[in-house]
C-alpha positions as CSV (number, residue, x, y, z in Angstrom):
1,M,22.3,-118.4,109.8
2,R,22.9,-115.3,111.8
3,F,24.6,-112.3,110.4
4,R,26.2,-109.8,112.7
5,L,27.9,-106.5,112.0
6,K,31.6,-106.5,112.5
7,R,33.0,-104.3,115.1
8,K,35.5,-101.6,114.2
9,G,39.0,-103.2,113.8
10,E,37.6,-106.7,113.6
11,K,38.5,-108.6,110.4
12,T,36.4,-111.1,108.6
13,V,37.8,-114.2,106.9
14,S,37.2,-112.4,103.5
15,D,39.3,-109.4,104.7
16,A,42.1,-111.7,105.7
17,I,42.0,-113.5,102.4
18,W,42.2,-110.3,100.4
19,E,45.0,-108.9,102.6
20,T,47.0,-112.1,102.0
21,F,46.3,-112.0,98.3
22,D,47.3,-108.3,98.1
23,S,50.5,-109.0,100.1
24,L,51.4,-112.0,97.9
25,F,50.7,-109.9,94.7
26,K,53.0,-107.1,95.9
27,T,55.8,-109.6,96.8
28,V,55.6,-111.3,93.4
29,H,55.7,-107.9,91.7
30,R,58.7,-106.8,93.8
31,Q,60.6,-110.0,93.1
32,G,59.9,-109.7,89.4
33,R,61.4,-106.3,89.3
34,R,64.5,-107.6,91.1
35,V,64.9,-110.4,88.6
36,E,64.7,-107.8,85.8
37,E,67.3,-105.7,87.4
38,L,69.6,-108.7,87.8
39,E,69.1,-109.8,84.2
40,A,70.0,-106.3,83.1
41,R,73.1,-106.4,85.3
42,V,74.2,-109.7,83.8
43,L,73.8,-108.4,80.3
44,E,75.9,-105.3,81.2
45,L,78.6,-107.5,82.7
46,E,78.7,-109.8,79.7
47,R,78.9,-106.8,77.4
48,R,81.8,-105.3,79.4
49,L,83.6,-108.7,79.4
50,Q,83.4,-108.9,75.6
51,E,84.7,-105.3,75.3
52,R,87.8,-106.0,77.2
53,P,90.9,-105.6,75.1
54,A,92.3,-108.9,73.6
55,A,95.8,-108.0,74.8
56,A,94.7,-108.3,78.5
57,Q,93.6,-111.9,77.8
58,S,96.5,-113.0,75.7
59,P,98.5,-116.1,76.8
60,A,101.8,-114.1,77.0
61,R,100.3,-111.8,79.6
62,R,99.2,-114.8,81.7
63,E,102.7,-116.4,81.5
64,Q,104.3,-113.1,82.5
65,V,102.1,-113.0,85.7
66,A,102.7,-116.7,86.4
67,E,106.5,-116.2,86.1
68,L,106.8,-113.6,88.9
69,P,109.2,-115.0,91.5
70,A,107.9,-115.0,95.1
71,E,111.3,-113.7,96.3
72,R,110.9,-110.5,94.3
73,A,107.5,-109.9,95.9
74,A,109.0,-110.0,99.4
């Protein structure tokens, strides 16, 4: 088996494997952070939804909006 020194700028198979692994690790880490951010956003939106006043979600309010005549809007 002959060994030769690699020239400057030349990559070995080992270098390519490590670069691929490093890139994959960084991508997984970045995606994990994005998932955490989305989960936090969902929790915030759920909290805000629960804090809405009950009057805004009452059936009387929905009926009032449903009864608006189209002619009045024009």
